[in-house]
Structure formats: structure tokens, C-alpha cells
Residue, then its C-alpha position, 0 to 999 in steps of 0.5 A: m500500499a502506498m504511503d498516504k499523501h498527507t503523511l508524506e507531505g508532513l514528512r517533507q515539511r519536517y525533514g525535507n529541507d537540507s539542514a542537519s537539524v534534529l527534531d527529537p529533544k532527547f537527540r537534539t541535546v547530542a546533536d547540538k554539541l556535535f554540529s555547527e550552526g552550518g550543519t557540519r561536524s568534525a570528521p572522525y578521521s582528522g585532527v590529532p587522535t585521542f581516546l574516544d576523541a576526548p579533549l587533549h589535556a596534557v599533564v606535566p607529571d612533576a607539577p600536575d594540573f588536572g583542572d576541573l576534570e572528573v575523569a582522566i584517561s591514561g595510556m599505559p604502553m607497557d607489556l613487560g609482564v605478559t607470559n605469552r605474545p608481547g605487543s600490548r604496549f601498542g594497545p594505547r596507540a591502537l585505541r586512540a587511532i579508532e575513528r568512530i566510537g560514540p559519542y552517544n550511547h543509545v542504550l545508556e542514553c548518555a554522551p559521556t565525553f560531553d556529559l563528563r569533564v573528561a580528557d585524554i592526559g596522555d601516557v604514563p611517563f615511564a623512566s625505563r622501558y625495560r624494568l617491569e617493577a619500575c614501571h609499576a611504580d611509575i604507574e602507581a605514582h601517576i594514578q595516585r596523583i590523579v586520585d589525590a586531585g579527586v579525579v577518577p582514573l580510566s586506563v588503557g593498557g598495556d598488559h593486565s599487570i598494570t592493574h595492580p599498581i592501579l589498584k594500590a593507588v585507588g584502594r589506598d584508603r580502603p579496599v575496593g570491589l572488582v568486576h573483572i571480565d577476562a578469560h583468566c582469573d590472574t590470581g597466580g603466584a610467582f614464577d620465573q623469579t617474580k610475582f609481578h606479571h599479568g597472571g597475578p595482579f589480583r592476588n597481589a592486590v588482595l595481599d596488599g590489602v587494597l582489594d576486597p576478594e569477597r566484593t570481587i567477581q570474575i566473569g568469563i573464566r576459561g582455558s587451560s590455566e584453572y590450576l593456577w587460580e586457587f587463590s580466587y576461591e581461597s580468598g572468597m572471590h566469585v568466579i563465573h566460568a564461560e561454560e556457566m554463562d548460558a545457564i546463568g543468563l546474562d541478566g542473571i550475571v548482572e544480578r550477581v554482580r550487583t549482589v557481590v559489589g553492592d554500592g561500595p567503591t568498585y573497580l572495573s577491569f576489562d581484558v579483551d581476551s574475555l572475548d572469543p578470538a573470532f571477535a578479538p584475535g589481537t591479544g596475548t593470550p587468547e582462549i576459544g569459547g569466549l564472549t561475543t561482543r554483544e554479550a560483553l556489551h549486555l554485561l557492561r550496560g547492565l552495570k549502570g549505577l555502580n560506584l565505579v572508582g576507576g576502570d581499565v581495558v587491557e591486552v590489546a595487542p594490534q599487530y596480531d589483527a590486521t583487520t583492527n577489529t580488536a582495537h575497535v572492540g577495545a575502544q567500544m568497551l572503553f567507551e561503555i566504561l566511561s559511559l557507566m561513569v556518567f552514572s557513578e557516585s564517585v564520579a559525581n563527587a570528582g574534583r571536590r577534594 
């Protein structure tokens, strides 16, 4: 049946001009921030690349000035803690180069780079590219400066060992809870003469008193390293294996997360190897049987309202993925975490110290 002529004429009257105007009030607030009066907007492939196209706010380490920021996004290009394939030191640069993520989150109904005072503050200034423990000290000092300024840190790795020094700063005054999405529990002990590797950050954090294991939930765990994760169970962490996820259901997992972490201060760590290699092959320790990108988005978006005090996306090793899909996934997950921060009590109180 042909469209009614009166209906068509009404659509022509509202939408038939050459302007880029958006009429729906909900969407108009976003469009007004993106489009100039002439109806143009910046090209996503032009200019200096930053995380999620956030403003660039360079910070001098010795005299940091965070202005009125609520969230500071930092790159951590370091992969000295890997046990398999190296390369996640290139992760931050790869995520910055992704052209088109956001700015509007249609599920959470926010535009985080506009709704928050957020900036890309550059990379951690490492004193040495060769010494893992020294790099961890640099990360802790960097995050401590952010936290002391009352700003919430959002970090991009790098390998997963970066989360230990981040938690030492974020959890210095009180242990925090954790939502950990990963193929591996990363609660292993020392081997090859060190405990500071990407397979052990959360054991280290618990033993340092900065992570509350009973408020920790680990989602998507699978693969051949199960024998390394006894600390997760002994310490009281909640572990959901990938094989259990279908039976529990995504909404059921979200409810478990909310029960475990409650309304207390919580950190969110997303390892891209939580995803099946079909979606994210560009990582150091891929494990088949993982999450789909749609499942990961569902889980993250279900966490709206958690009291997030920080977050990270780690283990993007772009050179193993010629399609750039893994970097694209990593950037999208970073966007989702930043979107969640729009609704976090800790972010709402940021900058008040």
C-alpha cells in the first residue's frame, strides 16, 4: 500500500529541508554539541587522535594540573609482564587511532565525552622501558596523582599487570570491590623469579590490602590455566566460568555482580581476551569459547549505577589483528566504561577534594 499523501507531505515539511537539524528533544541535546550552526561536524579521521576523541589535556608529571576534570584517561604502553605473546604496549596507540566510537550511547542514553569533564591526559611517563617493577612504580605514582586530585582514573593498557599498581593507588584508603571480565582469573603466584606479571595482579592486590576479594567477581573464566587460580576460591572471590554463562544468563550474571559489589567503591577491569578470538584475535593469550561482543556489551550496560572509582581496558595487541577489529572492540569497551561513569557516585563527587 502506498504511503498516505498527507503523511508524506508532513514528513517533507519536517524533514525535507537541507539542514542537519534533529527535532527529537532527547537527541537534539547531543546533536547541538556535534553540529555547527552551518550543519557540519568534525570528521572522525581528522585531527590529533585521542581516546574516544576526548579533549587532549597534557599533564606535567612533576607539577600536575588536572583542572576541573572528573575523569582522566591515561595510556599505559607497557607489556613487560606478559607470559605469551608480547605487543600490548601498542594498545593505547591503537585505541586512540580508532576513528568512530560514540559519542552517543543509545542504550545508556548518555554522551559521556560531553556529559563528563573528561580528557585524554597522555601516557604514563615511564622512567625505563626495560624494568617491570619500576614501570609499576611509575603507574602507581601516576594514578595516585590523579586520585589525590579527586579525579577518577580510566586506563588503557598494556598488559594486565598494570591493574595491580592502579589498585594500590585507588584502594590505598580502603579496599575496593572489583568487576573483572577476563578469560583468566589472574590470581596466580610467582614464577620465573617474580610475582609481578599479568597472571597475578589480583592476588597481589588482595595481599596488599587494596582489593576486597569478597566484593570481587570474575566473569568469563576458561582455558587451561584453571590450576593456577586456587587463590580466587580460597580468598572468597566469585568466579563465573564461560561454560556457566548460558545457564545463568546475562541478566542473572548482572544480578550476581550487583549482589557481590553492592553500592561500595568498585573498580572495573576488562581484558579483551575475555572475548572469543573470533571477535578479538589481537591479544597475547587468546582462549576459544569466549564472550561475543554483544554479550560483553549487555554485561557492561547492565552495570549502570555501580559506584565506579576507576576502570581499565587491557591486553589489546594490535599487530596480531590486521583487521583492527580488536582495537575497535577495545575502544568500544572503553566507551562503555566511560558511559557507566556518567552514573557513578564517585564520579559525581570528583574534583571536590
